[in-house]
C-alpha positions, 0 to 999 in steps of 0.5 A: 262351139256349133250344136253339132260340134258339140254332139260329135264331142260328146257321142263315142269315143268308142262304138262298137258294132256287132257284125254278123257272120254265117249261121246268126253268129256275132262277130267281136266287136269293132271301132266304128268311126263316128265322126260322121253320124250320116253315115249308113248304119250298114253298108248300102243302107239308106239309114244313117246313125242321125237317123236312127237317134232323131227316132229317140232325141225328136229335137236333137241338135236343137240347142235351146238359150235355156239349155245351151248345153244340150244335145237333146232335151226329151225322149221318146216313150221309155219302159224299164226293164225291171219296172221302176218307172211307167212308160214316160218320155224323159225330158231335161238336158240330155248327153249322149256318152257312148253307144254301141250297135248290134244286129238281131233278128226277129220273125227273119227280120233283119232289126238293129239294135242300139245301147245308148248311155245318156246323162240327162240334166234337171233341176229339183228345187232349183238344185241340179240334178243329174241321172244316167240312163243305159237305152237299148233301142230296137229298130226295122231298118227300113225306108224310113227307118223306124223305132219299135221298142225303148227300154231303159236296162240300167239297174246298177252302175254298170250296164251293157251288153253281156260279153263280146258276142251277146247274141244267142241263136234261138232257132232260125230267124229269132235271136236272143240278146244278152245285157247285164248290170253290174257293180263291184268293191275290193272283195264282192262282185254283184251282176244280173243278166237278162236275156232279151228276145223281140215278140211283137215288136217289143223287148221281152224277157226271157230269163234273168240270172244272178252271180256274185264272187268273192274274195277273201286271205281264206274263200273265194269263188268266182261265178260265170253265167252261161246260157244254151238252148235245147229244141222243142218240139211243138214250141213256136221257141226252143227250152232256153237253158240259164246256169251258173258255174261256181268255182271254189279256189282252194285256200292256203295251209294256214286257213281253217278250215280248208277248203279244196278246190272245186266247181258246183253248176247251178241251173234252170230250164225256161219253156215258151208257153204258146198260149200265154206267150212268154217264157216260165221257169219250169225247173232248176235249182238256182235259189240254192245257190242265191241262198249260199251267196247270202252268206256272203252278204 
């Protein structure tokens, strides 16, 4: 099998492209035919998917005797969203499992986000070791395209864009993107949702929200994160409100104590600091929600 065939076999049976309708609202994702990586990323664009991937994986397609099954063997410099490791270039036998494309605006510029799930095989003390990464790449789609930032958003088992429409409009010309990390078991579901935006050509975090679902015979609740913005006169960006709606279900009559179904909302507000050039939390009670969750861990 040729290097090109290997690449096409592992890259993207399922790929979503987020297209934008009017007023910066994201349309639902749709599958894109990725059988030809020379296809343009947007209609009429000179930039192809291969052009973007080549910026992330400089030796893309280069199959060597030392790494006969690799699609690439090194990456561009990567930052981790939780700063679990220092900015670094990863090396090993790199394969892709999926990737998704989204558009995003910053300072009235149309930029591209490419989310790539990868596996990197290395050897530790002579034994094979496989690590997985969820790489969120930010591109300027020009002639030629430019890789602006590369962020590993993996902090849990499942990682990706949050919901079918992960783009939120901040103000005219600027948008944010929601990404998540998640794991679950038979009766517990843990999720962290982060809101990111582009500041000085880097992906920066506005806020993050932790939500937790719990289910037993006598006690069940679900948590739903929601986000919105509020105009903020005198500031470069609007206030961002992050809320979690906690819905407690009524339990069966044989359970003691009885629980009547109800919903509570917890929230935090984040404001842009024009001097420090960052968002900071100014009010809220999300800590109270976390203390409630801790009783079930």
